[in-house]
PyMOL Python script that loads the backbone (N, CA, C, O; Angstrom):
from pymol import cmd

cmd.read_pdbstr("""\
ATOM      1  N   TRP A   1      -1.003  -5.508   5.057  1.00  0.00           N
ATOM      2  CA  TRP A   1      -2.368  -6.105   4.355  1.00  0.00           C
ATOM      3  C   TRP A   1      -2.334  -4.560   3.462  1.00  0.00           C
ATOM      4  O   TRP A   1      -2.183  -4.559   2.240  1.00  0.00           O
ATOM      5  N   GLY A   2      -2.435  -3.748   3.969  1.00  0.00           N
ATOM      6  CA  GLY A   2      -2.941  -2.566   3.144  1.00  0.00           C
ATOM      7  C   GLY A   2      -2.128  -2.582   1.970  1.00  0.00           C
ATOM      8  O   GLY A   2      -2.694  -2.652   0.879  1.00  0.00           O
ATOM      9  N   ILE A   3      -0.850  -2.526   2.036  1.00  0.00           N
ATOM     10  CA  ILE A   3       0.038  -2.667   0.677  1.00  0.00           C
ATOM     11  C   ILE A   3      -0.412  -3.700  -0.059  1.00  0.00           C
ATOM     12  O   ILE A   3      -0.920  -3.385  -1.135  1.00  0.00           O
ATOM     13  N   LEU A   4      -0.385  -4.454   0.121  1.00  0.00           N
ATOM     14  CA  LEU A   4      -1.117  -5.596  -0.930  1.00  0.00           C
ATOM     15  C   LEU A   4      -2.984  -5.420  -1.166  1.00  0.00           C
ATOM     16  O   LEU A   4      -3.436  -5.941  -2.186  1.00  0.00           O
ATOM     17  N   ASP A   5      -3.611  -4.962  -0.565  1.00  0.00           N
ATOM     18  CA  ASP A   5      -5.015  -4.472  -0.762  1.00  0.00           C
ATOM     19  C   ASP A   5      -4.696  -3.989  -1.882  1.00  0.00           C
ATOM     20  O   ASP A   5      -4.710  -4.548  -2.978  1.00  0.00           O
ATOM     21  N   GLY A   6      -4.256  -2.415  -1.482  1.00  0.00           N
ATOM     22  CA  GLY A   6      -3.754  -1.578  -2.673  1.00  0.00           C
ATOM     23  C   GLY A   6      -3.249  -2.031  -4.032  1.00  0.00           C
ATOM     24  O   GLY A   6      -3.807  -1.690  -5.075  1.00  0.00           O
ATOM     25  N   LEU A   7      -2.019  -2.923  -3.982  1.00  0.00           N
ATOM     26  CA  LEU A   7      -1.931  -3.456  -5.119  1.00  0.00           C
ATOM     27  C   LEU A   7      -2.844  -4.180  -6.101  1.00  0.00           C
ATOM     28  O   LEU A   7      -2.890  -4.162  -7.331  1.00  0.00           O
ATOM     29  N   THR A   8      -3.682  -4.936  -5.012  1.00  0.00           N
ATOM     30  CA  THR A   8      -4.719  -5.694  -5.971  1.00  0.00           C
ATOM     31  C   THR A   8      -5.518  -4.553  -6.475  1.00  0.00           C
ATOM     32  O   THR A   8      -5.772  -4.689  -7.672  1.00  0.00           O
ATOM     33  N   LEU A   9      -6.104  -3.226  -5.827  1.00  0.00           N
ATOM     34  CA  LEU A   9      -6.857  -2.614  -6.479  1.00  0.00           C
ATOM     35  C   LEU A   9      -6.344  -1.697  -8.095  1.00  0.00           C
ATOM     36  O   LEU A   9      -6.898  -1.587  -9.189  1.00  0.00           O
ATOM     37  N   LEU A  10      -5.183  -1.235  -7.592  1.00  0.00           N
ATOM     38  CA  LEU A  10      -4.175  -0.910  -8.873  1.00  0.00           C
ATOM     39  C   LEU A  10      -4.128  -1.499  -9.859  1.00  0.00           C
ATOM     40  O   LEU A  10      -4.306  -0.947 -10.945  1.00  0.00           O
ATOM     41  N   GLN A  11      -3.886  -2.712  -9.735  1.00  0.00           N
ATOM     42  CA  GLN A  11      -3.501  -3.751 -10.782  1.00  0.00           C
ATOM     43  C   GLN A  11      -5.198  -4.172 -11.188  1.00  0.00           C
ATOM     44  O   GLN A  11      -5.088  -5.046 -12.048  1.00  0.00           O
ATOM     45  N   ASP A  12      -6.240  -3.995 -11.007  1.00  0.00           N
ATOM     46  CA  ASP A  12      -7.655  -4.264 -11.377  1.00  0.00           C
ATOM     47  C   ASP A  12      -7.668  -2.737 -12.140  1.00  0.00           C
ATOM     48  O   ASP A  12      -8.220  -2.756 -13.240  1.00  0.00           O
ATOM     49  N   ARG A  13      -7.303  -1.841 -11.841  1.00  0.00           N
ATOM     50  CA  ARG A  13      -7.656  -0.723 -12.966  1.00  0.00           C
ATOM     51  C   ARG A  13      -6.690  -0.565 -13.847  1.00  0.00           C
ATOM     52  O   ARG A  13      -6.747   0.373 -14.641  1.00  0.00           O
ATOM     53  N   ASP A  14      -5.554  -1.533 -13.853  1.00  0.00           N
ATOM     54  CA  ASP A  14      -4.585  -1.447 -14.854  1.00  0.00           C
ATOM     55  C   ASP A  14      -3.389  -0.686 -14.634  1.00  0.00           C
ATOM     56  O   ASP A  14      -2.628  -0.415 -15.563  1.00  0.00           O
ATOM     57  N   PHE A  15      -3.157  -0.274 -13.269  1.00  0.00           N
ATOM     58  CA  PHE A  15      -2.126   0.793 -13.268  1.00  0.00           C
ATOM     59  C   PHE A  15      -1.004   0.008 -13.541  1.00  0.00           C
ATOM     60  O   PHE A  15      -0.905  -1.202 -13.336  1.00  0.00           O
ATOM     61  N   ASN A  16       0.096   0.984 -14.160  1.00  0.00           N
ATOM     62  CA  ASN A  16       1.678   0.148 -14.174  1.00  0.00           C
ATOM     63  C   ASN A  16       2.577   0.989 -14.057  1.00  0.00           C
ATOM     64  O   ASN A  16       3.534   1.058 -14.830  1.00  0.00           O
ATOM     65  N   ARG A  17       2.358   1.874 -12.901  1.00  0.00           N
ATOM     66  CA  ARG A  17       3.682   2.911 -12.280  1.00  0.00           C
ATOM     67  C   ARG A  17       2.982   3.193 -11.009  1.00  0.00           C
ATOM     68  O   ARG A  17       2.011   3.941 -10.892  1.00  0.00           O
ATOM     69  N   ILE A  18       3.649   2.425  -9.926  1.00  0.00           N
ATOM     70  CA  ILE A  18       3.106   2.212  -8.920  1.00  0.00           C
ATOM     71  C   ILE A  18       4.893   2.858  -7.793  1.00  0.00           C
ATOM     72  O   ILE A  18       6.072   2.532  -7.936  1.00  0.00           O
ATOM     73  N   LEU A  19       3.987   4.148  -6.457  1.00  0.00           N
ATOM     74  CA  LEU A  19       5.240   4.664  -5.831  1.00  0.00           C
ATOM     75  C   LEU A  19       4.466   3.892  -4.276  1.00  0.00           C
ATOM     76  O   LEU A  19       3.324   4.235  -3.971  1.00  0.00           O
ATOM     77  N   ILE A  20       5.141   2.986  -3.514  1.00  0.00           N
ATOM     78  CA  ILE A  20       4.602   2.747  -2.381  1.00  0.00           C
ATOM     79  C   ILE A  20       5.391   3.223  -1.381  1.00  0.00           C
ATOM     80  O   ILE A  20       6.545   2.797  -1.435  1.00  0.00           O
ATOM     81  N   GLN A  21       5.153   3.951  -0.505  1.00  0.00           N
ATOM     82  CA  GLN A  21       5.847   4.818   0.668  1.00  0.00           C
ATOM     83  C   GLN A  21       5.050   3.778   2.040  1.00  0.00           C
ATOM     84  O   GLN A  21       3.883   3.437   2.236  1.00  0.00           O
ATOM     85  N   THR A  22       6.391   3.520   2.812  1.00  0.00           N
ATOM     86  CA  THR A  22       6.098   2.910   4.322  1.00  0.00           C
ATOM     87  C   THR A  22       6.929   2.657   5.000  1.00  0.00           C
ATOM     88  O   THR A  22       8.109   2.598   4.654  1.00  0.00           O
ATOM     89  N   VAL A  23       6.406   2.408   6.353  1.00  0.00           N
ATOM     90  CA  VAL A  23       7.330   2.725   7.526  1.00  0.00           C
ATOM     91  C   VAL A  23       7.838   1.289   7.603  1.00  0.00           C
ATOM     92  O   VAL A  23       8.543   1.127   8.599  1.00  0.00           O
ATOM     93  N   SER A  24       7.708   0.322   6.935  1.00  0.00           N
ATOM     94  CA  SER A  24       7.917  -1.100   7.477  1.00  0.00           C
ATOM     95  C   SER A  24       9.230  -1.434   6.369  1.00  0.00           C
ATOM     96  O   SER A  24       9.137  -1.403   5.141  1.00  0.00           O
ATOM     97  N   LEU A  25      10.245  -1.700   7.029  1.00  0.00           N
ATOM     98  CA  LEU A  25      11.568  -2.001   6.319  1.00  0.00           C
ATOM     99  C   LEU A  25      11.357  -3.445   5.873  1.00  0.00           C
ATOM    100  O   LEU A  25      11.852  -3.837   4.816  1.00  0.00           O
ATOM    101  N   GLU A  26      10.532  -4.354   6.763  1.00  0.00           N
ATOM    102  CA  GLU A  26      10.363  -5.919   6.062  1.00  0.00           C
ATOM    103  C   GLU A  26       9.998  -5.831   4.707  1.00  0.00           C
ATOM    104  O   GLU A  26      10.446  -6.674   3.930  1.00  0.00           O
ATOM    105  N   ILE A  27       9.070  -4.721   4.208  1.00  0.00           N
ATOM    106  CA  ILE A  27       8.475  -4.809   2.781  1.00  0.00           C
ATOM    107  C   ILE A  27       9.950  -4.900   1.856  1.00  0.00           C
ATOM    108  O   ILE A  27      10.199  -5.758   1.008  1.00  0.00           O
ATOM    109  N   ILE A  28      10.873  -3.720   2.293  1.00  0.00           N
ATOM    110  CA  ILE A  28      11.675  -3.605   1.120  1.00  0.00           C
ATOM    111  C   ILE A  28      12.928  -4.792   1.270  1.00  0.00           C
ATOM    112  O   ILE A  28      13.881  -4.779   0.491  1.00  0.00           O
ATOM    113  N   LEU A  29      12.806  -5.774   2.325  1.00  0.00           N
ATOM    114  CA  LEU A  29      13.780  -6.715   2.246  1.00  0.00           C
ATOM    115  C   LEU A  29      13.784  -7.822   1.493  1.00  0.00           C
ATOM    116  O   LEU A  29      12.972  -8.656   1.891  1.00  0.00           O
ATOM    117  N   ALA A  30      14.649  -8.256   0.174  1.00  0.00           N
ATOM    118  CA  ALA A  30      14.562  -9.260  -0.387  1.00  0.00           C
ATOM    119  C   ALA A  30      14.106 -10.634  -0.137  1.00  0.00           C
ATOM    120  O   ALA A  30      13.679 -11.411  -0.991  1.00  0.00           O
ATOM    121  N   ASN A  31      14.220 -10.821   0.928  1.00  0.00           N
ATOM    122  CA  ASN A  31      14.530 -12.118   1.329  1.00  0.00           C
ATOM    123  C   ASN A  31      13.723 -12.492   2.895  1.00  0.00           C
ATOM    124  O   ASN A  31      14.143 -13.225   3.791  1.00  0.00           O
ATOM    125  N   SER A  32      12.375 -11.669   2.836  1.00  0.00           N
ATOM    126  CA  SER A  32      11.626 -12.102   4.253  1.00  0.00           C
ATOM    127  C   SER A  32      10.957 -13.287   4.209  1.00  0.00           C
ATOM    128  O   SER A  32      10.660 -13.790   3.126  1.00  0.00           O
ATOM    129  N   ASN A  33      10.661 -13.839   5.335  1.00  0.00           N
ATOM    130  CA  ASN A  33      10.360 -14.971   5.639  1.00  0.00           C
ATOM    131  C   ASN A  33       8.577 -14.587   5.709  1.00  0.00           C
ATOM    132  O   ASN A  33       7.749 -15.498   5.699  1.00  0.00           O
ATOM    133  N   SER A  34       8.322 -13.652   5.753  1.00  0.00           N
ATOM    134  CA  SER A  34       6.702 -13.242   5.937  1.00  0.00           C
ATOM    135  C   SER A  34       5.952 -13.724   4.700  1.00  0.00           C
ATOM    136  O   SER A  34       6.200 -13.256   3.589  1.00  0.00           O
ATOM    137  N   GLY A  35       5.171 -14.521   4.874  1.00  0.00           N
ATOM    138  CA  GLY A  35       4.293 -14.573   3.645  1.00  0.00           C
ATOM    139  C   GLY A  35       3.340 -13.877   3.007  1.00  0.00           C
ATOM    140  O   GLY A  35       2.915 -14.175   1.891  1.00  0.00           O
ATOM    141  N   LEU A  36       2.831 -12.587   3.922  1.00  0.00           N
ATOM    142  CA  LEU A  36       2.632 -11.503   3.603  1.00  0.00           C
ATOM    143  C   LEU A  36       3.554 -10.583   2.595  1.00  0.00           C
ATOM    144  O   LEU A  36       3.109  -9.903   1.671  1.00  0.00           O
ATOM    145  N   VAL A  37       4.718 -10.691   2.916  1.00  0.00           N
ATOM    146  CA  VAL A  37       5.737 -10.043   2.308  1.00  0.00           C
ATOM    147  C   VAL A  37       6.217 -10.183   0.975  1.00  0.00           C
ATOM    148  O   VAL A  37       6.436  -9.331   0.114  1.00  0.00           O
ATOM    149  N   ARG A  38       6.348 -11.519   0.972  1.00  0.00           N
ATOM    150  CA  ARG A  38       6.043 -12.785  -0.697  1.00  0.00           C
ATOM    151  C   ARG A  38       5.012 -12.341  -1.405  1.00  0.00           C
ATOM    152  O   ARG A  38       5.071 -12.268  -2.632  1.00  0.00           O
ATOM    153  N   ARG A  39       3.993 -12.008  -0.741  1.00  0.00           N
ATOM    154  CA  ARG A  39       3.037 -12.424  -1.645  1.00  0.00           C
ATOM    155  C   ARG A  39       2.814 -10.751  -2.206  1.00  0.00           C
ATOM    156  O   ARG A  39       2.150 -10.540  -3.221  1.00  0.00           O
ATOM    157  N   ILE A  40       3.359  -9.780  -1.530  1.00  0.00           N
ATOM    158  CA  ILE A  40       3.544  -8.511  -2.202  1.00  0.00           C
ATOM    159  C   ILE A  40       4.274  -8.348  -2.740  1.00  0.00           C
ATOM    160  O   ILE A  40       4.137  -7.377  -3.484  1.00  0.00           O
ATOM    161  N   GLN A  41       5.580  -9.095  -2.825  1.00  0.00           N
ATOM    162  CA  GLN A  41       6.606  -9.299  -3.975  1.00  0.00           C
ATOM    163  C   GLN A  41       6.310  -9.917  -4.971  1.00  0.00           C
ATOM    164  O   GLN A  41       7.080  -9.828  -5.926  1.00  0.00           O
ATOM    165  N   GLN A  42       5.099 -10.753  -5.092  1.00  0.00           N
ATOM    166  CA  GLN A  42       4.882 -11.663  -5.903  1.00  0.00           C
ATOM    167  C   GLN A  42       3.989 -10.714  -7.110  1.00  0.00           C
ATOM    168  O   GLN A  42       4.043 -10.884  -8.328  1.00  0.00           O
ATOM    169  N   ARG A  43       3.187  -9.703  -6.382  1.00  0.00           N
ATOM    170  CA  ARG A  43       2.323  -8.982  -6.830  1.00  0.00           C
ATOM    171  C   ARG A  43       3.142  -7.957  -7.599  1.00  0.00           C
ATOM    172  O   ARG A  43       2.831  -7.561  -8.723  1.00  0.00           O
ATOM    173  N   LEU A  44       4.183  -7.564  -6.935  1.00  0.00           N
ATOM    174  CA  LEU A  44       4.824  -6.316  -7.845  1.00  0.00           C
ATOM    175  C   LEU A  44       5.611  -6.784  -8.913  1.00  0.00           C
ATOM    176  O   LEU A  44       5.883  -5.954  -9.781  1.00  0.00           O
ATOM    177  N   GLN A  45       6.040  -7.938  -9.041  1.00  0.00           N
ATOM    178  CA  GLN A  45       6.442  -8.545 -10.260  1.00  0.00           C
ATOM    179  C   GLN A  45       5.934  -8.632 -11.536  1.00  0.00           C
ATOM    180  O   GLN A  45       6.505  -8.930 -12.585  1.00  0.00           O
ATOM    181  N   ASN A  46       4.248  -8.193 -11.213  1.00  0.00           N
ATOM    182  CA  ASN A  46       3.778  -7.853 -12.375  1.00  0.00           C
ATOM    183  C   ASN A  46       3.326  -6.727 -12.846  1.00  0.00           C
ATOM    184  O   ASN A  46       2.567  -6.593 -13.806  1.00  0.00           O
ATOM    185  N   ILE A  47       3.775  -5.919 -12.193  1.00  0.00           N
ATOM    186  CA  ILE A  47       3.768  -4.691 -12.254  1.00  0.00           C
ATOM    187  C   ILE A  47       5.135  -3.947 -13.153  1.00  0.00           C
ATOM    188  O   ILE A  47       6.284  -4.280 -12.862  1.00  0.00           O
ATOM    189  N   GLU A  48       4.923  -3.150 -14.010  1.00  0.00           N
ATOM    190  CA  GLU A  48       6.040  -2.694 -15.149  1.00  0.00           C
ATOM    191  C   GLU A  48       7.240  -2.090 -14.421  1.00  0.00           C
ATOM    192  O   GLU A  48       8.427  -2.409 -14.481  1.00  0.00           O
ATOM    193  N   HIS A  49       6.481  -0.911 -13.552  1.00  0.00           N
ATOM    194  CA  HIS A  49       7.470  -0.249 -13.106  1.00  0.00           C
ATOM    195  C   HIS A  49       6.785   0.034 -11.397  1.00  0.00           C
ATOM    196  O   HIS A  49       5.582   0.169 -11.173  1.00  0.00           O
ATOM    197  N   TRP A  50       7.828   0.074 -10.389  1.00  0.00           N
ATOM    198  CA  TRP A  50       7.240   0.260  -9.113  1.00  0.00           C
ATOM    199  C   TRP A  50       8.527   0.867  -8.277  1.00  0.00           C
ATOM    200  O   TRP A  50       9.700   0.739  -8.625  1.00  0.00           O
ATOM    201  N   VAL A  51       8.124   1.460  -7.263  1.00  0.00           N
ATOM    202  CA  VAL A  51       9.393   1.688  -6.594  1.00  0.00           C
ATOM    203  C   VAL A  51       8.795   1.703  -4.999  1.00  0.00           C
ATOM    204  O   VAL A  51       7.633   2.086  -4.862  1.00  0.00           O
ATOM    205  N   VAL A  52       9.407   1.377  -4.036  1.00  0.00           N
ATOM    206  CA  VAL A  52       9.148   1.226  -2.595  1.00  0.00           C
ATOM    207  C   VAL A  52      10.428   1.935  -2.193  1.00  0.00           C
ATOM    208  O   VAL A  52      11.617   1.841  -2.499  1.00  0.00           O
ATOM    209  N   ARG A  53       9.386   2.995  -1.038  1.00  0.00           N
ATOM    210  CA  ARG A  53      10.353   3.653  -0.333  1.00  0.00           C
ATOM    211  C   ARG A  53      10.369   3.532   1.094  1.00  0.00           C
ATOM    212  O   ARG A  53       9.233   3.319   1.518  1.00  0.00           O
ATOM    213  N   HIS A  54      11.338   3.597   2.088  1.00  0.00           N
ATOM    214  CA  HIS A  54      11.043   3.884   3.123  1.00  0.00           C
ATOM    215  C   HIS A  54      10.747   4.825   3.949  1.00  0.00           C
ATOM    216  O   HIS A  54      11.829   5.329   4.254  1.00  0.00           O
ATOM    217  N   ILE A  55      10.051   5.273   4.403  1.00  0.00           N
ATOM    218  CA  ILE A  55       9.716   6.659   5.106  1.00  0.00           C
ATOM    219  C   ILE A  55       9.828   6.207   6.737  1.00  0.00           C
ATOM    220  O   ILE A  55       9.442   5.144   7.225  1.00  0.00           O
ATOM    221  N   LEU A  56      10.383   7.181   7.326  1.00  0.00           N
ATOM    222  CA  LEU A  56      10.107   7.142   8.986  1.00  0.00           C
ATOM    223  C   LEU A  56       8.868   7.570   9.413  1.00  0.00           C
ATOM    224  O   LEU A  56       8.257   8.506   8.898  1.00  0.00           O
ATOM    225  N   ARG A  57       8.365   6.698  10.630  1.00  0.00           N
ATOM    226  CA  ARG A  57       7.148   6.904  11.055  1.00  0.00           C
ATOM    227  C   ARG A  57       6.744   8.173  11.612  1.00  0.00           C
ATOM    228  O   ARG A  57       5.532   8.351  11.724  1.00  0.00           O
ATOM    229  N   GLU A  58       7.736   9.330  12.081  1.00  0.00           N
ATOM    230  CA  GLU A  58       7.378  10.280  12.492  1.00  0.00           C
ATOM    231  C   GLU A  58       7.178  11.354  11.191  1.00  0.00           C
ATOM    232  O   GLU A  58       6.549  12.392  11.399  1.00  0.00           O
ATOM    233  N   ALA A  59       7.634  11.122  10.079  1.00  0.00           N
ATOM    234  CA  ALA A  59       7.415  11.667   8.858  1.00  0.00           C
ATOM    235  C   ALA A  59       5.830  11.272   8.528  1.00  0.00           C
ATOM    236  O   ALA A  59       5.172  12.301   8.370  1.00  0.00           O
ATOM    237  N   ASN A  60       5.330  10.499   8.435  1.00  0.00           N
ATOM    238  CA  ASN A  60       4.036   9.879   8.156  1.00  0.00           C
ATOM    239  C   ASN A  60       2.909  10.103   9.051  1.00  0.00           C
ATOM    240  O   ASN A  60       1.790   9.598   8.968  1.00  0.00           O
ATOM    241  N   LEU A  61       3.546  11.296  10.305  1.00  0.00           N
ATOM    242  CA  LEU A  61       2.235  11.586  11.022  1.00  0.00           C
ATOM    243  C   LEU A  61       0.807  12.233   9.887  1.00  0.00           C
ATOM    244  O   LEU A  61      -0.295  11.712   9.714  1.00  0.00           O
ATOM    245  N   VAL A  62       1.219  13.174   9.437  1.00  0.00           N
ATOM    246  CA  VAL A  62       0.181  13.735   8.810  1.00  0.00           C
ATOM    247  C   VAL A  62      -0.315  12.619   7.752  1.00  0.00           C
ATOM    248  O   VAL A  62      -1.539  12.541   7.645  1.00  0.00           O
ATOM    249  N   VAL A  63       0.310  11.907   7.105  1.00  0.00           N
ATOM    250  CA  VAL A  63      -0.649  11.202   6.614  1.00  0.00           C
ATOM    251  C   VAL A  63      -1.507  10.036   7.354  1.00  0.00           C
ATOM    252  O   VAL A  63      -2.555   9.590   6.888  1.00  0.00           O
ATOM    253  N   ASP A  64      -0.969   9.645   8.460  1.00  0.00           N
ATOM    254  CA  ASP A  64      -1.821   8.506   9.581  1.00  0.00           C
ATOM    255  C   ASP A  64      -2.774   9.520   9.884  1.00  0.00           C
ATOM    256  O   ASP A  64      -3.918   9.066   9.901  1.00  0.00           O
ATOM    257  N   GLN A  65      -2.691  10.803  10.143  1.00  0.00           N
ATOM    258  CA  GLN A  65      -4.054  11.542  10.446  1.00  0.00           C
ATOM    259  C   GLN A  65      -5.190  11.837   9.279  1.00  0.00           C
ATOM    260  O   GLN A  65      -6.382  11.824   9.586  1.00  0.00           O
ATOM    261  N   ILE A  66      -4.817  12.066   8.111  1.00  0.00           N
ATOM    262  CA  ILE A  66      -5.671  12.015   7.045  1.00  0.00           C
ATOM    263  C   ILE A  66      -6.587  10.906   7.125  1.00  0.00           C
ATOM    264  O   ILE A  66      -7.782  10.929   7.422  1.00  0.00           O
ATOM    265  N   VAL A  67      -5.726   9.766   6.762  1.00  0.00           N
ATOM    266  CA  VAL A  67      -6.195   8.349   6.929  1.00  0.00           C
ATOM    267  C   VAL A  67      -7.290   8.311   7.832  1.00  0.00           C
ATOM    268  O   VAL A  67      -8.406   7.879   7.542  1.00  0.00           O
ATOM    269  N   LYS A  68      -6.895   8.843   9.102  1.00  0.00           N
ATOM    270  CA  LYS A  68      -7.872   7.893  10.345  1.00  0.00           C
ATOM    271  C   LYS A  68      -9.317   9.232  10.252  1.00  0.00           C
ATOM    272  O   LYS A  68     -10.474   9.045  10.629  1.00  0.00           O
ATOM    273  N   MET A  69      -8.856  10.269   9.756  1.00  0.00           N
ATOM    274  CA  MET A  69     -10.114  11.273   9.698  1.00  0.00           C
ATOM    275  C   MET A  69     -11.079  10.735   8.073  1.00  0.00           C
ATOM    276  O   MET A  69     -12.183  11.278   8.021  1.00  0.00           O
ATOM    277  N   VAL A  70     -10.822   9.962   7.076  1.00  0.00           N
ATOM    278  CA  VAL A  70     -11.275   9.455   6.029  1.00  0.00           C
ATOM    279  C   VAL A  70     -12.271   8.326   6.785  1.00  0.00           C
ATOM    280  O   VAL A  70     -13.488   8.304   6.967  1.00  0.00           O
ATOM    281  N   PHE A  71     -11.180   7.395   7.141  1.00  0.00           N
ATOM    282  CA  PHE A  71     -12.239   6.508   7.786  1.00  0.00           C
ATOM    283  C   PHE A  71     -13.310   6.686   8.793  1.00  0.00           C
ATOM    284  O   PHE A  71     -14.309   5.984   8.952  1.00  0.00           O
ATOM    285  N   ILE A  72     -12.940   7.734   9.444  1.00  0.00           N
ATOM    286  CA  ILE A  72     -14.122   7.737  10.335  1.00  0.00           C
ATOM    287  C   ILE A  72     -15.181   8.493   9.695  1.00  0.00           C
ATOM    288  O   ILE A  72     -16.298   8.065   9.984  1.00  0.00           O
ATOM    289  N   ASP A  73     -15.160   9.806   8.665  1.00  0.00           N
ATOM    290  CA  ASP A  73     -16.267  10.249   8.007  1.00  0.00           C
ATOM    291  C   ASP A  73     -16.935   9.311   6.919  1.00  0.00           C
ATOM    292  O   ASP A  73     -18.007   9.615   6.394  1.00  0.00           O
ATOM    293  N   LEU A  74     -16.094   7.909   6.546  1.00  0.00           N
ATOM    294  CA  LEU A  74     -17.127   6.816   5.597  1.00  0.00           C
ATOM    295  C   LEU A  74     -17.665   5.856   6.269  1.00  0.00           C
ATOM    296  O   LEU A  74     -18.014   4.765   5.820  1.00  0.00           O
ATOM    297  N   ASP A  75     -17.777   6.389   7.799  1.00  0.00           N
ATOM    298  CA  ASP A  75     -18.397   5.279   8.513  1.00  0.00           C
ATOM    299  C   ASP A  75     -20.107   5.511   7.691  1.00  0.00           C
ATOM    300  O   ASP A  75     -20.718   6.578   7.627  1.00  0.00           O
ATOM    301  N   GLY A  76     -20.514   4.301   7.198  1.00  0.00           N
ATOM    302  CA  GLY A  76     -22.001   3.760   6.490  1.00  0.00           C
ATOM    303  C   GLY A  76     -22.221   4.288   5.095  1.00  0.00           C
ATOM    304  O   GLY A  76     -23.239   4.716   4.552  1.00  0.00           O
ATOM    305  N   VAL A  77     -20.802   4.118   4.605  1.00  0.00           N
ATOM    306  CA  VAL A  77     -20.580   5.141   3.148  1.00  0.00           C
ATOM    307  C   VAL A  77     -19.990   3.650   2.466  1.00  0.00           C
ATOM    308  O   VAL A  77     -19.381   2.751   3.045  1.00  0.00           O
ATOM    309  N   ASN A  78     -20.406   3.745   1.023  1.00  0.00           N
ATOM    310  CA  ASN A  78     -19.919   2.614   0.274  1.00  0.00           C
ATOM    311  C   ASN A  78     -18.607   3.124  -0.149  1.00  0.00           C
ATOM    312  O   ASN A  78     -18.495   4.281  -0.555  1.00  0.00           O
ATOM    313  N   VAL A  79     -17.581   2.294  -0.072  1.00  0.00           N
ATOM    314  CA  VAL A  79     -16.623   3.189  -0.120  1.00  0.00           C
ATOM    315  C   VAL A  79     -16.422   2.315  -1.640  1.00  0.00           C
ATOM    316  O   VAL A  79     -15.191   2.305  -1.644  1.00  0.00           O
ATOM    317  N   ASP A  80     -16.599   1.985  -2.217  1.00  0.00           N
ATOM    318  CA  ASP A  80     -16.504   1.308  -3.903  1.00  0.00           C
ATOM    319  C   ASP A  80     -16.775   2.782  -4.599  1.00  0.00           C
ATOM    320  O   ASP A  80     -16.006   3.194  -5.467  1.00  0.00           O
ATOM    321  N   MET A  81     -18.022   3.620  -4.124  1.00  0.00           N
ATOM    322  CA  MET A  81     -18.295   5.054  -5.344  1.00  0.00           C
ATOM    323  C   MET A  81     -17.483   5.754  -5.210  1.00  0.00           C
ATOM    324  O   MET A  81     -17.326   6.629  -6.062  1.00  0.00           O
ATOM    325  N   LEU A  82     -16.379   5.651  -3.777  1.00  0.00           N
ATOM    326  CA  LEU A  82     -15.167   6.736  -3.933  1.00  0.00           C
ATOM    327  C   LEU A  82     -13.827   6.427  -4.630  1.00  0.00           C
ATOM    328  O   LEU A  82     -12.880   7.113  -5.015  1.00  0.00           O
ATOM    329  N   LEU A  83     -14.177   4.925  -4.639  1.00  0.00           N
ATOM    330  CA  LEU A  83     -12.701   4.704  -5.651  1.00  0.00           C
ATOM    331  C   LEU A  83     -13.167   5.028  -7.145  1.00  0.00           C
ATOM    332  O   LEU A  83     -12.361   4.960  -8.072  1.00  0.00           O
TER     333      LEU A  83
END
""", "prot")
cmd.dss("prot")
cmd.show_as("cartoon", "prot")
cmd.util.cbc("prot")
cmd.orient("prot")
């Protein structure tokens, strides 16, 4: 859901070059049965240039910790102001 929400935000701001790094192999598969993955793939069709890269979960630990810190610090803060 984070990828789909992020794509929506980026498209609303007219970004047309996007790099997605994910630990989910299912996002990369072209013939997924998941409705969520199909929605992500449909949204990507409207973007001029995009790349999806698979990264190992272990390599993503630093990013995971940063995201957790941000959400803890944003408790009660209007996130729209930060975007």
